[in-house]
N, C-alpha and C positions, 0 to 999 in steps of 0.2 A: 277548554277544560281538559281535554286529553293531554295538551302540552303542559298544563299546570300540574296535573297528576304525575306526569313523567318526571317533572323537575323536583317536586316536593315529596314524591313517593306516595304509594297507596297506604292508607292507614291500616294497621294490623288489627285483625278481628280476633275474638276469643277462639273461634274455630281454628284459625291459622296458628295461634299459639299452641293449642293442644296438639295439632299435627306436628309442629316442630319439636315439642317435647317428646312425643312418641318416637319420632325419628332418632332423637338424641339417645333415648333410652335403649332403642334397638341397637344403635351403634355401640354404645357402651357394653351392652350384653354380649355382642359379637366379639369385642376386644377382650372382655373378661374370659370368654370361652376359649379364645385362641391362646391367652396367657396360661390358662389352666392346662390345655393340651400340651403346651410347651413345657410346663413344669412336670407333667407326667412323663414326657418323653425323655427329659434329662434325668440322669441318675442322681440320687441324693448325695450331698456332700459326704465323703467318707465311706460311701458304700463300696463293696468289693467290685473290682472290675476284672474283665477277662474271664477265662474258664478255669475250672478246678484243675489242680495239678496232681491228682491222685495217681495217674499213670506214671508221671515222672517219679513220684515217691517210691512206688513199687518197683519201677525199673532200676532205680539206683540201689534199692534194697536187695534186689535179686542179684545184681552184679557184685555188690559187696559181699553178699552171703556166698555166692558161688566161688569167688576168688579165695575167700577164707577157707571154705570147705575143701577146695582142690589143693590149696597149699598145705593144709594139715594132713591130707591123705598122702601127699608126697613125702612130707616130713616123717610121718609114722612109718612109711614103707622103706624109705631110703636113708633116713638120718638117725632115727631112734636106735640106741645101743651102738652108735658109731661115733667116731671122733668128730668134733665140730669142724665146720667148713669155714675157713677164713675168707671173708669177702673183701674187706679193706684192711689188710694187716690185722693188728690187734684192736682196731677201732670198731670193726663191725664183723660179726661172724654169725653163722647159723648153727644153733645148738638146740636139740630137742629136749624140752623140759615139760613135765606134767605139773600143772599148777592147779591146786585145789582151792585157791583163794580168788580174789577179785582181779581186776585188771592190774597188770604189772606185779602180780604176786602178793598183793596185800590181803590180809584177813583170811588166812587159810582155815581158821576155826569156824568160819561162818558160811560155809559152802551153800547150805540150804537157803539161808537168808538171801545170799546173792542171787541164787536161782529164782527165788520168788520176786525179787526186785526186778530182775531182767524180764520176767514174764509180765509184771505189772507195767513196765515201760512199753512193752510191745502192745499191750491192750490200749494204753493211753494214746500211743501214736496212731493206731488204727482208728480210734474214735475221733481223733483230731483231723484225720484225713477228710472227713465229710465237709469241713469248711476250709479246706486248704486251697488258696488261690495264688499264693506267692511261689514263684519258681525257686528262689534261694532257700525258702523254708522247706520246700519239697525235697531239695537236694540234702539239706541238713538232716531232716527227719528220716530220709531214706538211708543215709549213712548210719544213723543211730539204730534204725530198725534192722538193717543188714548185720551190723556188728552185734547187736543184742541176740539176734537169731543164731549167729555163728557160735557164740560162746554158750548159748542156751542148749544148742544141739549137743555140745560136748558134755554139758552138765547132765543131760538126760541119757545119752547113749554110751558114754564111756565109763570105764571102771573108776571107782569101785562099785557104783550102783546108781540107780535112777535118782536124779536130783542131787547127787553127791559126786558126780563124775568130775575128773580132773581135766582142765582145759589144756590143749596142746599149745605151748609157746615155743618160738624158735628164733625170733629176731633178737639178737643179743649185742647191743651197742656197748662199748667200753664204759665202765663206771655207771651203768644204768640197768634198770630191771629188764628182764627178758619179756617180750610181748609177742603178739601175733597180729594178723591183718584185721581181725575183728576189733581188737583194742584200738588200733590206729583209726578205723572207721568211726568208732565211738568218740574218740578224742577230737577228730576233725569235725564231726557233726556238732559236738558240744561247743567247740570254739566258734563255728559259724553261727550257731544260735545266739551266743553271747554278742557277737558283732552285730547281728541283725537286731537284737534287742536294744543295743546302744544307739543304733540308727533310727529306732522307733518304728521299724517295719513289723507288722503283725502277720500271723499266718494267713489271715483272710485277704491280704493284699493291701490293707489300709495302712496309712502312716499317721502316727500320733506324735504329738510334741508335748512333753511334760512342762 
């Protein structure tokens, strides 16, 4: 009898079926829990990665602002009311000019408006810094912030008055408008932002494809 049971197998009983089902359910529950933990551990697709780049933004802004401020102090002290200095023949020279308009001398009749725009840009950049995870965006926004602060400082503290001050320009290429380092920082930051937007890179570090 024992040999026959071994060959044909022991008939399954209802209790044995229930025990097997319970084991299967416990196994499935364990696998589901492991999958859920794995899903929680993995970041969601498109979520920002890395750390915030606020320090980079403000470091770039401080450097850009300091270079602009120092260069204008030297120009006012050594170059204003003096003959221009030729750097590369007639193609590039340093010439001190007071500009009441926007970058590169445009819009001299709207000094107050340009001042308010610069202040608004600074506020927007500072608010955006809270969700900044992209290093290239941090550099671009830092250049914009430093340049905007540089020219805004002139608008506030230079003559003829608060919010109407004339910006100090001194870089004079041939057949081109006279500008300063703040203007250069703003233009470079703007170009970098355009390039990053074309590549689909957002300030929070995610990449989108249209």
